[in-house]
N, C-alpha and C positions, 0 to 999 in steps of 0.2 A: 261552537262553530259560528252559528248565525245569530245567536242571542234571541231567536224568535220563539221562545217557549210560550209566549202569550198568544201566538198566532193560532187560528183554528187548525184542525188536523189537515184539512185539504190544502190550506195555504202552506203549512209546514212541509207537507209532502211535495208540493210544487217547488218550494225553495230548495229542498233536498235534491230533487231531480235536476233543477237548473245547476246547482253546485256540482252534481255528478257530471253533467255534460261539460261544464267548464273545466273540471279536473281532467276529464278524458282529452279534451281539446289541448290543454296545456301539456299533457303527457305525450300526445301525438307530436306537438311542436318540438318538445324536447327530444323525442325519438328521431325526428327528421334532422334536427341539428346534430345529434350524436352520429347519425348515419352519414351525414355529409362529412363530418370530421373523420369518421372511420375510413371512408372510401377516398378521401383526399389524396393520400399517398399512392394510391393505386392508379397512377396516370396511364398505365397500360390497358386499363379496362375501357372498353368502348362505352359510349353514352347509354346505350340500351342496357348493357350488362351492369353498368354503374347504377342506373335507376332500379334495376331488379334487385341488386344487392341492398341498396338503400331501402327499398320497400320491404324486403324481408327483415332487415335490421330493425326498421321502425315497427313492424308487426311483432317481432320478438320482444322489443323494448316495451311495447304496450302490454303484451301478455305478461311479462314479468312484473310490470307496474300493477296490473290488475290482481295478480296473485299476491303481491305484497299488500295491496289494499284489503284483500279478502282476509289475509292472516291478521292484519291489524284490526279489522272490524270484528273478527271472531274473538281476538284477545280482549278487545274493549268490551265485548258482551260478557265474557267470563269475568273480567274485573268488575264490571257493573254489578253482576250477580253477587260476587264476593263482598263488595262494599255495601250493597243493600242488606245482605244477611248480617254483616257486622253492625250496621246501623240499627237494624231491628233488635239485635242482641243488646246493644248499648241502651236502646230505649227501654227494653224490658228490665235491665239492671237498674237504670235510673228510676223507673217507676217502682220497682221493688224497694229500692233504697228510700225513696220518698215515702212510700206507704209504711215501711218499718219505722222511719223517723217520726211520722205522724202518729203511729200507734204508741211509740215511746213517749211522745209529748202528751198525748191524751192519757196514757197510763199514769204518768207523773202527776198530771193535773188531777186525775181521779184520786190518787193517793193523797195529794195535798188537800183536796176538798174533804176527804174522809178524815184526815187528821184535824183539820180546822173544825169540822162539825163535831168530832169526838171531844175536842178541847172545850167547846162551849157547853157541852151537855153534861 
């Protein structure tokens, strides 16, 4: 998102908070625009009723956006956990493979040394 992984924790939190405010402001603007489009055909509504409908539409739009963001954040958290577990499992398998390979090389080297020493003696 921000690429600020090298930032201190407080700065990272501040950047995240600012991003959140900007995201909410953008959603509010989108909601107002959508509400105006929605009420445009209702020319029989008075100005006061039109504003009331637009405000309620905007509030509902923002509530739906927040719910969507919450589901997305929860899913991202679950995916992060799954990927971290897979990464740990991969690291364990790679380490085990490396150790097994190192043991095989050392074993072969030991046998070779034993054969060479026995051949001289």
